Residue, then its C-alpha position, 0 to 999 in steps of 0.5 A: m892234570r886237567p886244566v883248572t878251567h872247565s872246558i866244553a866243546v859245542l859241535g855245530g854252529g847252527i842256532s842250537g849250537l850258538t844258543c848253547a855256546l852263548r849260555l855256557a859262556a855266560q856261566g864262565k865256561c871255557v867254550t869252543l864252538i866247532e863248525g865244519s863249514d865256513q859260516l855259522g847259522g846252519l840253515g840260516t847261512f847266507f850268500e852275497h849278491d849285488g852288495r847285500t846278503f840273502e839267506k839261502y833258505y827262507h826264514c821268518m819269525l812269529p810273534s809267538d817265538g818267545p824263546l828265540l826273541r829272548v835270545l835276540e834280546e840277550l844279544g841286544i838286537r831284538d829291537d831290530v826285528y820288524w813285523k808285517p802282516t802276511t797272507f797265504g794262497y793255495s794253487h789248484q788247477g791253475r787258479l790261485f785261491p786266497l785262504n786267509g779266513a772263514l770267508d775265503l774257505l767258504k769260497f774255496s771251490p776245489l772242495p764241495f761246500l760240505d767239505r769246506l765246512r768240515v775242513g773249517i771245523t777241523g781247523l777250529y777243533g785242532r785249536l781246541v782239542s787236547d793233544k792227549g793220545l795224538d802221538n799214537v794216532t796218524t795224521v791220516k786217520w785223524l784228519t780223515k775222521l775230522s774232514g772226511a775222506r774226500a777232503f783229506a784226499k783232495f786238500w790235506q794229503p797233497m800237502l802231507e806228501a809235499k812235506f814227507g813224500d811217501r813217508y807221510h802215512d806214519v806221521p803222528a797227529l801230534w805233529f799236525w796238532t802242534r802246527f794248529n797251535r804255533e801262531k796262537g792268540e792272533s785275532k787280527g790275522e797272520c803276522k811275521g817278522y824279519i830282522s834288519g840286516g838279515y839273519k847274518h846280523i844275528t850270527d855276526t852278533f853271536v860271534r861278537v858276544l861269544r868272543s867278548r865272553g871268551a869263547t873260541i869259534r872255529l870254522q872250516t874245522a872238519v871233525q873226524s871222530i869223537d870219543l872218550d880217552e883213557d881218562e874219560r875226557i872228550s877227545i875230538t879229532t879234526d884235521s888239525g889234530i886231537e883236542k881234549f875237553d871236559q864236556l861236549v854238546a853235539t848239535l849235528p843231525t843224528p845220522q851225521l853224529e852217528k858216523l863220528i862216535g868212537p867205541a869208548m863213547r858208544a859203549q856208554m851211550p844209549a842206542l840211537d839207531t831208532t831215531t828219525d830220518y830226515q827230509g832234505v830240501i832244494n831251494c831255487l831262489l829267484f831275484l825278480k824285477k817285479p812282484l809275483t804274488p801278494h802272498y808270502w806263501v803260495a802252496t803248490p801241492e799238485s803233482q804237476h808242480p816240481f816244487d811244493g811252494v812259492v815263498e815271496t819273502s819280499t812281501l815281508t822284508a824291507t827294501a833296505d834289506r833286499g834292494d828294489r828287487h823281489v825275492v822268491y824261493l821255490t822249495k821242494y822237500l826231498h829225501r837226500g837219497d831221492e835221485r831228484f836231490a842230486q839233479d844238477d842246477e841247470s836241470i832244476r832251472t830248466a824244469w822249475i822256472p817254466a813251471l813257475k811261468k805257467l803258474f804265473p803267466q805274467l812272469q816273463d824271462d826279462d823279469i828274472e834278474t838271476s837265480f841260485i840253487f841251494r840244497a840241504p840234506f837234513v831239514e825236517p825229521i820224518y816222524k813215526l807213530g810214538q815219536m815221543q818215545l823215539r826222540p834221542p835223550e839229551e844226555l848221551v854219556r852221563g855228565k859228559v856228552y849231550l845232544a841238542n838237535t832237531a830230532q828232539v824238537y818234536p812235537v814243537v815246530t822245526s824252526w829256529n825257535g824250536s831249536v832254541i827251545q831244545a837247546e835250553r832243554t839240553l842245558e837244563v839237563m846239564d845243570l841237573t846232571s850232578a844232582r840226580p841218579a838217573p841212568s845214562g840216556a834217560r830223558t830228564t825233562e818233561l816236554k811242555i806243549p803249549k796249550p791251545q788258545p782260540a785264534a781266527q785263522p788256524l787253517r791257512r797257517v797249518a796249510a802254509k806250515v805243511 
């Protein structure tokens, strides 16, 4: 006989899995969270240096990240978030241009004056235009029409290539439109948030609250397969053996999940072979003895730079969270199959650090305390035309198996906030399952895209997010 307590496995301990586990445990479900690595948090994982913890991949929050902030409030740590104004710079032919308002754009000499005006109008138009039909128009076509071919080739295309490599041609304009509208309503400039104690503080609090609600958390538990047994229960095979559950919420990237699905489960699932591939990322994290730039983000989209951007998180974080050092992330988006993704750490340092010194001549070897290299293979989905129809469904097997991953987040920005939104969407479908006759695999929730609101500086925000 089945146990009286309804058991649910949550596969993956990133922010989606943590959010799902939190809400399910709050409903009194018997929740087991299974994570293959030795840390929770997904891309929010950390390492220790000089008695402090630092994220392997840079993170920040925005005032518009309401769903994420509500989760932090539920955890009792929202008041630990602090906010600072931040700025954006753009590197071109050895010069650094601030892009933080209309006046900066008018002074942006890499573009002819008429092109500057058209790029500025593009930013304003992107905040005001409807999203209708943009999922079936490429970003290339949309931006070329608005900004002109010359401005697209010189300004927008390098940033798209930095994000998606040679796959940028099919990215829908809806993806770009969403970035125009993420930081809506800020009339006094860009503002970002961080949390005292770092993102480890968030995951540590999740652990404490989940355990207080009776949830089980298993780290370093490699899942070998998932399937349905003869009684239609979820069967999860790990290094420790086989365990049975009534329901499963999977939060793994689709390519990883595909490898785990057994034949009985697959027979009841919709096909997932049309889902999106992912870009990976390499981060070279530098601890410096002095500041490098006043900007939080400097875009470096030109091909001579081995990295796509320079993110100085110490322009945002408090000294109590990082010490007296200054923290800089050099970031490069690459497909996991790209040979550069497999480069050894020392080869990356040998190429990237001299390139950074060339970009910032004031940086000397003695200014570098130390450096670390981190890689993640599944970071940014590579979107295609008509992506709204390609997103995987929330329900994979009726009443039993559910999905909440970044391939479904589109067109919302891929971020912790976007992942919380998707987790809540999946949980909503779980609650509705017993009451509706929809076929297995059908999408069951209408995606609500925030309506645009006027703001002062949309352009630099999009450039930073691209």
